[in-house]
Backbone bond lengths (Angstrom), bond angles and torsions (degrees), N, CA, C in turn:
res aa  C-N    CA-C-N  psi(-1)  N-CA   C-N-CA  omega(-1)  CA-C   N-CA-C  phi
1 M - - - 1.513 - - 1.510 108.96 -
2 N 1.304 114.04 134.74 1.418 118.49 -176.48 1.440 109.66 -79.30
3 N 1.341 119.87 106.32 1.460 127.30 -177.81 1.593 110.43 -64.29
4 E 1.176 118.59 -34.38 1.429 122.59 178.99 1.503 112.80 -64.90
5 A 1.284 119.76 -42.54 1.435 130.11 170.99 1.460 111.43 -58.28
6 L 1.406 118.61 -51.54 1.386 124.15 177.86 1.632 114.64 -59.25
7 K 1.372 109.97 -37.72 1.446 109.84 -178.09 1.577 108.78 -74.69
8 D 1.202 120.01 -30.94 1.517 125.84 177.92 1.445 108.88 -65.60
9 L 1.330 118.92 -42.04 1.498 120.14 174.01 1.507 112.44 -64.06
10 L 1.319 115.34 -53.53 1.476 122.75 -175.82 1.620 108.92 -61.34
11 Y 1.171 116.01 -46.75 1.444 117.39 -175.42 1.664 109.05 -65.04
12 K 1.248 118.77 -37.41 1.451 116.25 -177.17 1.565 109.15 -73.57
13 M 1.356 114.95 -34.49 1.433 115.68 179.27 1.561 108.02 -76.58
14 A 1.230 129.25 -28.00 1.470 130.45 -177.24 1.482 102.27 -83.48
15 D 1.260 128.00 -43.92 1.418 127.94 175.11 1.529 111.83 -58.76
16 D 1.290 119.40 -50.17 1.430 120.96 173.48 1.510 114.35 -50.52
17 A 1.370 110.88 -45.53 1.505 108.96 179.60 1.423 117.73 -68.87
18 L 1.424 118.32 -41.51 1.321 121.18 174.70 1.546 119.29 -56.37
19 I 1.408 111.31 -43.80 1.472 111.60 -177.47 1.577 111.37 -77.06
20 I 1.310 120.11 -35.30 1.453 116.69 179.26 1.547 108.31 -75.08
21 G 1.290 118.34 -29.30 1.477 121.02 167.12 1.486 114.66 -48.73
22 H 1.412 111.70 -56.08 1.453 118.62 -179.53 1.585 106.77 -58.13
23 R 1.422 118.51 -47.06 1.449 114.12 -171.84 1.620 110.05 -70.00
24 N 1.398 115.84 -29.53 1.465 115.61 177.59 1.587 105.76 -64.41
25 S 1.320 121.20 -37.88 1.311 124.34 -169.73 1.618 108.97 -63.36
26 E 1.373 115.52 -22.40 1.571 119.34 -171.23 1.531 102.41 -72.68
27 W 1.350 123.35 -8.79 1.409 120.89 -179.09 1.581 107.39 -82.63
28 T 1.229 118.09 -11.38 1.553 121.52 -173.42 1.553 106.05 -62.51
29 G 1.286 114.67 122.72 1.446 125.52 178.69 1.525 121.06 79.36
30 I 1.537 111.58 1.84 1.422 116.02 172.67 1.471 114.20 -133.30
31 G 1.423 117.57 22.88 1.376 117.51 179.58 1.459 113.17 -68.09
32 P 1.362 116.06 158.50 1.575 115.48 -178.38 1.360 113.81 -67.92
33 M 1.393 122.04 -12.71 1.362 120.56 172.27 1.543 105.29 -153.30
34 L 1.298 122.66 164.29 1.459 122.90 -176.92 1.528 112.32 -57.21
35 E 1.465 110.89 -44.38 1.572 115.89 -177.45 1.548 108.17 -56.23
36 E 1.239 117.69 -41.15 1.471 119.44 -174.84 1.554 110.40 -77.23
37 D 1.295 113.61 -35.58 1.452 118.30 174.19 1.536 108.81 -52.79
38 L 1.278 118.28 -49.24 1.501 126.53 -178.04 1.508 109.08 -69.50
39 A 1.271 121.74 -43.08 1.329 125.86 -176.35 1.525 115.94 -62.00
40 F 1.320 112.13 -47.69 1.503 114.91 171.75 1.423 118.97 -65.31
41 S 1.400 117.00 -36.33 1.431 122.75 171.33 1.587 109.61 -59.04
42 S 1.214 115.25 -44.60 1.507 115.88 -173.99 1.491 113.01 -73.22
43 M 1.441 112.80 -29.57 1.555 115.91 178.59 1.513 108.20 -71.83
44 A 1.420 112.19 -34.03 1.472 117.77 -174.72 1.612 105.62 -66.27
45 Q 1.273 114.57 -47.30 1.527 120.21 170.19 1.452 114.89 -45.18
46 D 1.336 117.14 -51.54 1.461 121.22 -178.64 1.535 107.96 -63.68
47 K 1.259 114.23 -46.28 1.553 115.06 -176.08 1.553 112.74 -60.67
48 I 1.313 120.98 -39.59 1.486 123.35 -178.16 1.438 105.38 -73.51
49 G 1.445 121.31 -29.39 1.565 124.37 173.57 1.558 106.51 -58.90
50 H 1.306 114.24 -49.97 1.363 121.84 -173.62 1.572 111.42 -57.27
51 A 1.418 112.35 -52.58 1.387 123.97 172.93 1.549 113.41 -44.06
52 K 1.376 113.87 -57.37 1.447 122.22 178.00 1.486 111.84 -50.27
53 A 1.317 121.74 -47.50 1.365 129.46 -173.98 1.511 108.65 -67.17
54 L 1.229 119.70 -33.44 1.413 126.03 -176.33 1.611 103.99 -77.47
55 Y 1.430 118.36 -50.15 1.339 123.82 170.70 1.516 115.16 -45.88
56 Q 1.343 111.12 -45.17 1.476 115.06 -177.19 1.464 113.33 -67.42
57 I 1.321 119.58 -35.35 1.551 122.74 174.25 1.564 104.37 -62.17
58 L 1.328 119.12 -42.36 1.460 119.36 -179.47 1.436 108.46 -59.25
59 H 1.307 118.69 -42.53 1.506 119.55 -170.10 1.534 107.18 -76.78
60 E 1.358 116.24 -52.82 1.535 117.90 -167.16 1.595 111.21 -69.41
61 I 1.278 117.79 -32.84 1.479 124.36 -167.98 1.480 114.22 -109.45
62 L 1.457 114.70 -32.10 1.465 116.11 -176.89 1.471 111.22 -117.97
63 G 1.365 115.55 11.77 1.611 116.38 165.13 1.483 109.99 78.85
64 E 1.195 123.17 7.70 1.509 123.96 174.82 1.490 110.95 -72.04
65 P 1.403 117.52 158.68 1.519 122.99 178.34 1.677 111.35 -50.05
66 E 1.199 112.61 167.13 1.482 121.00 170.18 1.475 112.65 -57.40
67 P 1.357 122.21 148.88 1.304 125.96 -175.96 1.541 115.10 -53.39
68 D 1.318 116.18 -47.89 1.436 122.45 -177.67 1.619 108.51 -56.42
69 K 1.406 113.92 -41.32 1.460 118.77 -173.11 1.562 102.23 -69.24
70 V 1.306 119.56 -49.12 1.564 114.04 -173.25 1.487 110.33 -64.82
71 A 1.333 113.83 -36.77 1.558 117.19 -177.61 1.451 113.11 -69.39
72 F 1.325 119.40 -33.23 1.503 116.40 -169.07 1.515 114.43 -124.29
73 L 1.232 116.19 -13.27 1.495 119.91 -172.80 1.595 116.92 -115.64
74 R 1.401 116.33 11.85 1.429 114.12 176.20 1.537 104.63 -75.38
75 E 1.400 112.12 138.93 1.424 115.36 -169.62 1.548 119.39 -82.97
76 D 1.397 113.00 -14.33 1.461 115.78 179.58 1.508 109.00 -137.24
77 E 1.348 117.70 138.84 1.434 124.54 -176.46 1.584 109.13 -56.58
78 K 1.276 108.54 -29.42 1.534 116.28 -171.06 1.690 109.70 -66.81
79 L 1.359 113.68 -14.13 1.325 119.51 -179.18 1.684 109.52 -81.96
80 F 1.265 117.28 -13.35 1.481 127.48 -179.07 1.577 105.50 -76.18
81 K 1.213 120.01 145.03 1.509 124.04 -179.14 1.671 110.45 -117.90
82 C 1.396 108.16 16.43 1.555 104.98 -179.12 1.460 111.14 -78.78
83 C 1.358 116.86 153.48 1.366 118.09 172.64 1.489 118.94 -70.22
84 Q 1.286 120.43 156.06 1.447 123.80 -175.56 1.487 112.46 -62.05
85 F 1.376 120.06 -25.13 1.433 120.78 -178.00 1.516 113.90 -63.12
86 V 1.241 121.23 -34.34 1.510 124.73 -178.42 1.634 106.37 -76.06
87 E 1.193 115.76 -25.80 1.543 112.22 176.86 1.407 125.17 -78.02
88 L 1.302 116.43 -13.17 1.381 125.41 -177.34 1.534 111.40 -60.25
89 P 1.342 125.11 141.62 1.483 126.29 -177.85 1.515 108.80 -65.11
90 I 1.244 113.65 150.82 1.657 118.09 -174.23 1.483 107.53 -60.60
91 G 1.244 123.44 -25.27 1.455 119.15 177.70 1.562 109.40 57.68
92 E 1.329 109.58 -148.34 1.531 119.11 175.39 1.545 111.89 -78.93
93 Y 1.391 112.13 156.17 1.523 113.68 177.76 1.445 115.25 -50.92
94 D 1.330 121.78 -38.97 1.453 121.54 178.67 1.559 115.38 -53.36
95 F 1.347 113.04 -46.83 1.610 116.59 176.04 1.485 108.07 -68.33
96 S 1.251 131.20 -46.49 1.425 132.02 -178.04 1.529 110.47 -59.61
97 L 1.448 117.09 -41.76 1.475 118.30 172.64 1.448 115.84 -61.55
98 V 1.385 114.86 -48.79 1.424 118.91 175.75 1.486 117.10 -61.80
99 R 1.174 117.55 -42.02 1.576 122.69 172.76 1.481 103.02 -56.60
100 Q 1.426 122.32 -58.76 1.462 114.79 -177.55 1.387 116.40 -58.95
101 F 1.376 123.99 -31.51 1.508 123.86 173.87 1.594 111.16 -59.92
102 L 1.435 111.12 -52.27 1.466 110.04 -171.73 1.583 112.04 -73.86
103 F 1.441 115.53 -37.97 1.398 114.35 177.47 1.448 116.36 -66.57
104 D 1.362 119.29 -47.55 1.426 122.57 -176.85 1.577 114.84 -62.63
105 H 1.400 115.96 -28.28 1.384 119.98 176.84 1.561 107.25 -73.27
106 A 1.368 115.37 -34.39 1.571 119.91 -179.15 1.633 103.05 -66.16
107 E 1.393 114.36 -42.92 1.477 118.08 -177.29 1.652 107.44 -62.93
108 A 1.308 110.83 -49.63 1.542 117.02 -176.51 1.664 107.06 -51.76
109 V 1.284 117.57 -47.36 1.443 122.37 -167.28 1.586 94.64 -70.86
110 R 1.347 125.29 -57.36 1.485 124.64 -174.94 1.490 111.80 -49.56
111 Y 1.331 118.57 -46.57 1.455 114.24 -172.48 1.541 108.69 -73.61
112 D 1.315 117.78 -37.83 1.460 124.03 174.55 1.599 109.89 -53.67
113 M 1.319 117.58 -48.10 1.379 116.53 173.13 1.509 119.63 -63.13
114 L 1.348 114.49 -28.87 1.373 122.14 -178.89 1.527 122.11 -79.13
115 T 1.475 108.47 -12.83 1.450 118.66 173.89 1.511 109.34 -62.68
116 G 1.185 123.22 -17.20 1.524 124.46 -177.80 1.581 105.54 -112.80
117 S 1.336 125.44 23.70 1.351 132.52 -174.78 1.609 106.29 -74.68
118 S 1.235 118.70 141.69 1.452 122.44 -176.67 1.634 105.08 -81.76
119 F 1.335 117.44 -13.54 1.543 119.88 171.75 1.568 105.15 -87.03
120 Q 1.387 112.77 99.16 1.449 119.01 -172.55 1.629 115.37 -56.94
121 P 1.179 118.57 -37.06 1.594 117.91 -179.50 1.390 105.56 -59.00
122 L 1.228 123.51 -46.18 1.488 128.47 -177.26 1.343 113.85 -69.04
123 A 1.420 119.10 -43.22 1.420 119.10 166.87 1.430 123.23 -49.47
124 Q 1.424 109.03 -52.54 1.408 115.93 172.05 1.436 119.96 -56.69
125 L 1.327 118.91 -41.97 1.439 121.83 169.41 1.454 114.23 -52.27
126 A 1.379 108.20 -53.76 1.620 114.45 -179.92 1.350 119.03 -54.83
127 K 1.432 119.17 -30.03 1.434 120.57 176.47 1.504 112.85 -68.01
128 K 1.355 114.06 -34.07 1.528 122.83 -179.47 1.582 109.72 -75.88
129 V 1.200 116.15 -43.99 1.493 127.78 -172.68 1.488 108.54 -68.22
130 K 1.269 117.74 -45.56 1.550 120.60 -174.35 1.455 111.98 -55.47
131 G 1.291 118.30 -37.98 1.524 122.88 179.57 1.535 111.97 -61.82
132 E 1.342 115.63 -41.23 1.495 117.22 175.81 1.473 112.53 -68.68
133 I 1.365 118.08 -45.66 1.442 112.89 179.52 1.521 112.33 -66.46
134 K 1.229 121.95 -23.43 1.506 117.43 171.72 1.354 116.20 -44.88
135 Y 1.416 115.95 -43.64 1.406 121.90 -175.87 1.623 113.76 -71.71
136 H 1.472 111.02 -29.64 1.416 116.74 175.45 1.518 110.53 -64.14
137 T 1.354 113.87 -46.55 1.574 117.18 -177.62 1.603 109.48 -66.16
138 M 1.297 114.39 -30.41 1.486 118.37 -179.96 1.540 107.47 -68.66
139 H 1.231 119.39 -41.57 1.350 124.33 178.85 1.547 112.22 -60.57
140 A 1.299 111.77 -48.97 1.511 123.24 -177.77 1.433 106.72 -63.96
141 D 1.340 122.26 -54.33 1.507 123.29 -179.29 1.469 110.60 -57.85
142 T 1.186 122.41 -41.54 1.654 123.03 -176.84 1.533 104.73 -63.17
143 F 1.362 124.06 -56.25 1.486 117.96 -178.84 1.378 115.59 -74.14
144 L 1.179 123.96 -18.82 1.471 125.18 177.18 1.616 107.13 -72.17
145 K 1.220 117.29 -36.47 1.523 122.76 178.57 1.670 106.16 -78.01
146 Q 1.287 115.50 -38.38 1.534 110.70 -176.36 1.463 105.78 -76.77
147 L 1.290 128.79 -34.59 1.373 119.78 177.68 1.459 116.08 -76.69
148 G 1.506 113.13 -32.37 1.509 115.87 177.18 1.562 110.20 -61.57
149 H 1.284 120.03 -25.25 1.370 123.05 -171.59 1.683 105.00 -116.17
150 G 1.278 110.79 22.01 1.644 113.66 -177.26 1.491 103.07 -85.67
151 T 1.459 109.10 -119.51 1.402 115.51 -175.48 1.579 109.79 -91.82
152 E 1.269 118.00 176.53 1.528 121.07 173.62 1.507 109.31 -60.11
153 E 1.309 121.41 -40.45 1.481 131.64 177.19 1.480 105.18 -56.58
154 S 1.362 118.01 -62.45 1.503 119.88 -168.06 1.518 107.24 -64.49
155 H 1.384 119.45 -38.82 1.522 119.33 -178.51 1.631 105.21 -60.79
156 A 1.331 117.14 -50.18 1.472 122.05 177.54 1.410 114.99 -48.79
157 R 1.361 115.62 -51.61 1.461 125.37 -177.09 1.607 109.81 -60.98
158 M 1.267 112.99 -46.22 1.499 117.48 -177.35 1.625 109.59 -67.82
159 Q 1.226 115.20 -33.26 1.457 114.37 177.10 1.531 111.90 -76.94
160 S 1.209 114.94 -34.44 1.555 117.97 175.76 1.586 107.20 -66.37
161 A 1.325 120.06 -42.43 1.331 122.74 -178.29 1.597 115.74 -65.03
162 L 1.371 112.93 -29.17 1.385 119.75 172.72 1.471 109.94 -77.29
163 N 1.227 123.55 -41.20 1.426 125.93 177.54 1.528 111.72 -57.63
164 Y 1.328 114.66 -34.44 1.506 118.97 -178.93 1.511 109.63 -82.51
165 A 1.259 116.99 -37.19 1.564 120.91 -169.77 1.474 108.01 -79.88
166 M 1.296 119.05 -30.15 1.478 117.06 -173.76 1.441 127.50 -48.94
167 P 1.553 112.72 -46.68 1.396 120.20 175.17 1.551 113.22 -59.17
168 Y 1.313 111.03 -37.36 1.469 114.50 176.49 1.466 111.54 -69.87
169 A 1.368 118.00 -46.55 1.479 117.81 -176.55 1.506 116.52 -61.15
170 L 1.430 114.80 -31.90 1.490 116.61 175.25 1.486 108.44 -69.43
171 G 1.374 125.56 -20.55 1.406 123.26 170.96 1.409 122.80 -69.99
172 V 1.489 112.29 -7.54 1.478 117.85 171.09 1.571 107.59 -58.26
173 F 1.347 116.51 -36.45 1.508 119.68 -167.76 1.500 106.51 -97.61
174 E 1.347 119.37 37.07 1.440 120.04 170.38 1.563 109.37 -70.45
175 K 1.439 115.94 131.47 1.240 127.81 -176.17 1.544 111.49 -72.19
176 S 1.353 111.89 150.39 1.539 120.06 174.24 1.559 103.44 -103.86
177 E 1.372 111.31 149.68 1.473 120.74 172.39 1.544 110.40 -59.75
178 L 1.402 115.74 -20.82 1.458 116.34 -172.77 1.447 110.95 -101.61
179 E 1.303 115.68 1.27 1.501 119.90 -178.20 1.540 120.12 -46.07
180 N 1.341 111.78 -38.40 1.558 117.54 -179.80 1.480 110.60 -58.26
181 D 1.300 118.45 -36.03 1.402 119.40 176.67 1.389 117.52 -67.95
182 L 1.357 115.95 -37.02 1.463 119.87 176.04 1.570 110.65 -66.17
183 I 1.283 115.80 -38.94 1.473 123.51 178.84 1.532 109.48 -67.74
184 S 1.221 118.19 -45.65 1.538 121.18 -175.19 1.538 112.03 -68.89
185 Q 1.386 114.23 -35.60 1.406 125.70 -179.56 1.565 112.82 -82.31
186 Q 1.247 115.10 -1.63 1.452 124.61 -174.08 1.492 116.02 50.95
187 V 1.441 112.97 44.18 1.369 116.67 172.15 1.591 111.98 -88.86
188 F 1.326 113.46 -35.75 1.441 123.89 -179.28 1.415 113.49 -157.45
189 A 1.375 117.84 138.11 1.478 119.91 -168.84 1.396 112.53 -80.34
190 G 1.238 120.87 -0.97 1.543 122.70 173.25 1.605 111.86 106.60
191 E 1.299 110.24 164.48 1.564 115.19 -173.45 1.495 107.63 -81.12
192 D 1.416 123.88 -24.59 1.559 122.69 179.57 1.527 102.41 -65.95
193 A 1.349 120.86 -44.32 1.426 122.04 -173.82 1.480 113.73 -64.98
194 A 1.414 108.72 -42.00 1.589 118.68 175.46 1.443 112.57 -57.86
195 K 1.403 114.99 -42.24 1.618 119.88 -173.38 1.558 102.16 -71.43
196 K 1.330 115.40 -40.43 1.584 110.70 -177.17 1.505 115.26 -64.59
197 L 1.332 115.82 -35.29 1.331 120.85 175.62 1.470 116.65 -66.32
198 W 1.410 106.74 -43.69 1.594 114.28 172.35 1.325 113.37 -55.08
199 L 1.315 122.48 -55.46 1.551 124.86 176.98 1.467 108.51 -47.59
200 E 1.297 119.00 -51.22 1.558 122.08 -179.35 1.520 114.13 -53.78
201 K 1.284 109.92 -32.97 1.529 115.44 -176.90 1.563 109.97 -80.63
202 I 1.390 114.55 -49.58 1.471 117.47 -168.91 1.559 109.73 -76.50
203 T 1.326 121.16 -35.06 1.453 120.45 -169.76 1.587 110.57 -60.27
204 P 1.429 124.84 -49.09 1.345 117.39 -179.52 1.555 116.89 -61.58
205 V 1.391 114.75 -26.62 1.497 122.19 -175.68 1.537 102.27 -72.42
206 I 1.420 116.72 -47.09 1.464 117.32 -174.40 1.533 104.62 -61.11
207 E 1.304 118.02 -54.47 1.500 121.01 177.18 1.428 117.52 -46.02
208 A 1.467 116.75 -39.97 1.528 123.83 -178.34 1.534 105.28 -66.23
209 A 1.404 116.45 -32.56 1.438 118.69 179.29 1.359 119.71 -78.47
210 G 1.524 116.99 2.90 1.469 124.08 -178.91 1.511 110.64 75.93
211 L 1.358 116.14 18.50 1.545 116.47 -178.40 1.475 106.02 -108.62
212 Q 1.382 114.60 179.13 1.472 123.46 176.99 1.483 109.64 -119.70
213 L 1.291 111.72 139.21 1.548 119.04 171.13 1.510 106.30 -65.87
214 P 1.255 121.61 126.52 1.522 116.47 -179.64 1.586 103.93 -84.70
215 K 1.440 113.42 145.53 1.418 122.02 173.33 1.461 110.30 -87.95
216 V 1.320 119.65 133.94 1.366 129.34 -175.04 1.451 112.39 -119.71
217 A 1.237 125.90 117.79 1.526 125.86 177.80 1.595 105.42 -69.89
218 D 1.193 113.24 151.53 1.585 123.83 -175.26 1.581 106.70 -56.04
219 D 1.390 116.10 -45.16 1.484 116.43 -176.13 1.575 114.06 -76.78
220 K 1.382 117.04 -3.86 1.362 120.52 168.68 1.534 118.63 -92.91
221 I 1.301 117.64 -3.09 1.381 119.08 178.84 1.557 109.78 -78.36
222 V 1.406 109.86 136.99 1.523 118.13 -173.62 1.527 107.13 -85.92
223 Y 1.284 117.23 98.98 1.486 123.08 173.12 1.444 106.18 -102.16
224 G 1.446 115.05 178.75 1.433 119.08 170.81 1.633 112.16 125.74
225 G 1.354 112.14 -34.64 1.467 116.99 -170.02 1.640 109.08 -64.55
226 R 1.255 110.24 -40.19 1.569 114.13 -176.16 1.532 110.29 -63.86
227 K 1.349 120.18 -18.27 1.434 122.55 -175.09 1.620 109.39 -112.12
228 G 1.392 116.82 8.59 1.357 120.75 172.17 1.514 114.01 98.96
229 F 1.356 122.03 6.34 1.352 121.72 178.01 1.524 110.27 -101.97
230 H 1.259 117.71 108.38 1.513 118.29 -170.36 1.436 114.89 -115.83
231 S 1.295 120.92 179.68 1.415 124.26 -172.78 1.510 106.75 -83.54
232 E 1.247 120.63 170.38 1.558 130.96 179.55 1.505 106.14 -59.19
233 Y 1.487 117.76 -24.25 1.436 114.51 -169.91 1.594 115.69 -91.30
234 L 1.303 116.40 -7.14 1.558 113.53 -178.02 1.455 113.53 -69.88
235 K 1.454 118.70 -40.63 1.325 115.84 -175.87 1.456 115.71 -55.73
236 S 1.470 114.96 -49.46 1.358 119.00 -172.10 1.562 108.03 -69.36
237 L 1.297 121.65 -28.96 1.411 125.50 173.32 1.521 110.27 -58.46
238 L 1.287 114.89 -53.34 1.512 122.68 -178.56 1.546 106.17 -62.07
239 D 1.167 117.39 -43.66 1.648 117.09 178.35 1.519 110.03 -56.75
240 E 1.232 115.89 -46.46 1.582 117.88 179.79 1.516 108.88 -71.39
241 M 1.340 120.67 -40.42 1.476 118.83 -172.94 1.520 109.80 -67.80
242 C 1.409 114.36 -38.08 1.413 119.43 -163.50 1.630 105.38 -97.87
243 E 1.291 118.16 2.39 1.460 118.07 -164.03 1.601 113.51 -63.07
244 V 1.287 115.65 -36.05 1.444 122.06 -177.35 1.500 108.79 -73.43
245 V 1.450 114.99 -50.68 1.364 114.58 179.99 1.555 122.48 -61.79
246 R 1.278 115.33 -29.39 1.438 128.50 -176.46 1.664 103.88 -75.80
247 T 1.284 121.92 -13.98 1.343 120.34 -177.97 1.480 111.31 -73.31
248 D 1.271 117.06 -27.46 1.401 128.43 173.01 1.520 112.89 -162.84
249 P 1.360 112.21 91.53 1.421 123.84 -172.45 1.505 113.60 -62.00
250 E 1.352 114.32 -25.90 1.508 121.31 -177.94 1.519 109.10 -89.88
251 A 1.141 127.29 -5.14 1.401 128.67 -176.22 1.534 113.88 -66.80
252 E 1.309 116.49 143.09 1.494 121.07 -179.37 1.559 106.44 -101.51
253 W 1.415 115.00 115.86 1.378 116.67 -174.85 1.432 113.73 -96.52
C-alpha cells in the first residue's frame, strides 16, 4: 500500500475537518437564534473530533507527528492540505448554512465510500463518523428548505449564497497526483466518483428547496488548497487558532 498516497488522503480530510470546525465554532454566542448557536457549536466539536481521529491514524500507523503538533505547530500554511472552501470567513448565516450543506454532504459521501476501504483503520473510522455526519446533513437540509421557501428575501439570499459557494465547493474534489494508487489498491474510489455521488445527493434537496443548482465552468472551480495554495484567509485563521499553543509549545495543558 502506498503510504504517501494514504497520508495525502488523510491529511486533506483531517485538515478540512479541523479548519471547518474552527470556522463553525465562530458562531458560538452569535447565532441567529439559540438553536443555531448550539447546532453550529456541536457540529464544530464533531468536526474537530474527526480531525483528531484522522491525525491519530497518521501518527500511530503512518509515523506522522502527534495530533496536537500537526494541528497547531506546522510552521507554514502551505503545509496544510485543506480546500479553500473551508477557509472562507463565516460571513452571514446564509453563506455558513449553504457551506455546511455542501461540505457536509461531500463528507457524508466520502465517509460512506470509505466504509469499504481496504485500509481498515480508515474503514472503521468511517463507519463511526458517517452516523454523526448524518445529523449534520439533516440539519442543513431542513434549514435550506425552510429558507428556500421562506420569504422572497430569504429565497434570494440562499440562491445567492449557493451561486457564490459552488465554485469553492467543487474544489473539495480536487484530485491528487497519487489518486490512482488509492483507486487501484481499493483504498478510495476517487474524487470523480465522490463528486458524482455528491451531485446526485444535493441536486434533489436543492430543487426541493425551490433553488437552482448553479452551473460552474471548469475554469471557475477553485482549486489549489490540496497542493498548498490557499486563500488569503487561512494564515490569519491559523494565527488565531494556534495563538495559545504557540506561546509555549512544550506546556502540558
